[in-house]
N, C-alpha and C positions, 0 to 999 in steps of 0.2 A: 737817202735819208731826210727825214722831216728836220726842221729848225729845232723844235720843242726837245728832239732828242739830243742835242748837241751841248754837253758840258762844259763851261767856260769858265777859267780861273784867272782871276783878276787879283793882282798883286799890288798893293799901296799902301804907304805908312800914314796915308793922311785919311783919318776914318770917314772924313767927309765926302772925300772923291770916290772912297770905296763904297760907300752907302748908296751914293748918286748911280755910281755905274752899276752897280748889282742890281739897284732897283729897275733903273732903264732896261735893262738887260732881260731881266725877269718878267717886265711887263712885254717884251717883244716875245715871251716863249722860250727863252734860253734858261738852262739849269745853270746858276752860278755857283763857283765854290769862292771863298774869299781868304785871302792871306794878308798880314800886315807886316811880314820882313821874310825874306829869302827862305830861312831856314824853314818855317813854317810852310812856305809855297813848295819848296823840294819835297818835304814830307807828305803834302798833298798830293802831288804830283805822282808819288812814287804808289800811293795807294788807290787814287779817283783814275776813272778813265776820261781823260781830258783830250777836247778836241783842239781847243784853243787856249791860248796862253796872253793874257793883257799885262803886260810886266813893267812896274815904274823901276826907273833906273837907280835914282837915289834913295837908297833905303839905309838905315843905322847900321845894321848887323852886316850885312853882306851885298856888295852892290849889285845890281840887276845884271851888268855884264856878266859876271861870276855865275848868276842864276841861270843866264842864257846858256854860258859854256855847258854847265853841269846838264841843261835838259837836253843839249843838241850833242851829247855823248850817247844818249840812249835814247832819243827820237826826233822825227822829224815834223813833229806837231808845229803847225803855224803860231808864229810869236809875233805880237803887237808890241812893240816898245812906246812906253808912254812916260814922258819925261819934259822936265821945264829945260833941258838943254836943247837950244834951239841951233847952234851954231853947224854949218856944214859938216865939219869933221867929225862933231859927235855922233850926227846921223851916220855919215859914212862907218865910222866905228861899229856902232850898234849893226849896222846891215850887214858889216864884213863879221860880226861874231855869228851870222847865222839867222836874224831877224827877219822876217818878212814884209814888215811895215813898220813906219816910225810915225808918232804923233805927239806933236808939243804942247804943252799945256800953257795958258787955257784952249780948252778944245771942246768941241760941239759932242753931244751924246749920238745926235743923229749921224753926225759924219762916223764915230767910231763904230757905232752898230752897222752901219753900212761898209765899212772896211773890214769887219767881222764874217759879214755874211758872204761878202765877196774872195774872203781867203778861204772859206769854209767851202764854196762853189767850186772854187779851184782845185782845193785837196779832195774834194769828191770827185770830181772829173779826172783828174790825174790818175786814178788808179781804174780807168777803163782801160782795156789793152788797146794798143796801139793798132795792132792787126788782129783780125779774129781767126786766122788760120797762122800756124808756124810749126816748125819741126827742127829738132837739135839734135847734134850728134850723127850727121848722116842718116837723118832720119827714124833715129831709134824710138823718138819720144814724138808723136804728132798730137796738136791738139787744134779743136777746131771750136773756137768760143761761142760761133753763131750757133752750129748744132750741139753744142754739148756732147761732141765725139773727141776722144781721147784714147789714143792707140800707143801701145807698146811693142817695139818690134813687130809692127802689124797687126797685132791683136787688139781685139777692142778691149777698154779698161774703164768699168764702172765707179764712178765717182759718187759720193754724197753731193748735195748743193753745197753743204759748208766747205767740202774739200776742194769743190770746183771754183768759190769765191777765193779761198786762200792760194790755190795754184794762180789764178786769174791776176791776182794782185802781186804775186813774186814775179811771176813773168813780166809784168808790165816794166819792173825795173830790176834788170837782172842783178845790177850793183848795189839796189838799195836793201839797208839791213831793217828789217820790220822787227819792233819789239812783240812780244807776245800780246801787249793791251790794245795795239795797232791793230792785231792779226782777230783778236778777239772782236773788237768794232766790227769789221768787215765782214766776219763769219757769222757770228754769234749775236751781233746787235748790243745797243747799250743797256736794254734789259737784262742781259746775261748776268746771272747772280751766282758764279761760282769763281773759283780761283783761275787765275790766268795760266796756270799750267795746264789747263784742259787743254790749251792750244798744243802741247806735246803729245797729247793723244791722236788728235789730228795728223799731226806731222808723220808719226810713226804710219799711221795707216795710209798716208799718201806715198811715204817711203816703201811701204809693201808692195804697193801697187805699179810705182813706176820706176823703182832702182834695180839696176842688176843685183847690187849688193846693198840691203838697207842697213848693214851696218858701218858700209864705205859709200855713203851717197854722192852722186855725181850731180843732183839736181837740187834736193831739198836741203842746203849747207845750215849749220849750227855755227853761228858767230857767237862765241862763250862769252858770258857776260853782258850780251846785247839783244840775240834774237835769231832770227833765220834771216836767208837770203836764197835767192836762186844762182844756179850754177850752170845751166846748160849751155852750150856754145853751137 
């Protein structure tokens, strides 16, 4: 996915920092959303398809640590903590909460941008299947991503390109819970202008094709309130 298709959410209660970071990232081709407090940040995150969050820790209404916890409950989107807290314990605490990187103020805009690009590359690479061929449940389901071949109990299964992308992402991380927004980004792209519930239709179709009983799935599992994950063994 190209850099200019990535949406970055920048959260900071200092208007000058917010403006500087947003302006610099936009000049590098990113789409940028800004929030001046934690409440606004979570509202934006819920509505927008965000690829990465730059999060200040010291905010008046809600600590950045609390915002990080709230995001981590529903998404594994990369988070860079941006803060004046320079002590080692503060950094360890932030990383322990689920942040992917930690930058102290004052900071270089070029370094921040480089860290963002590195995390986005890593996030994209992580969704490539570790193996191109695999089978589950004693050969009940077989997938060859290199040849785009899927078999159910030995019979060929025809998947749409979007269904194949979704299955690929789920298979790569059997224990990872993907939000609907994350799956939409993978399958439909950032230009998708519909409802995130559209992913449910793809999941329904996938279940019809690869499950013995779509109403009691073994592979495409729903995690209520969060999203979907893969359950094959």
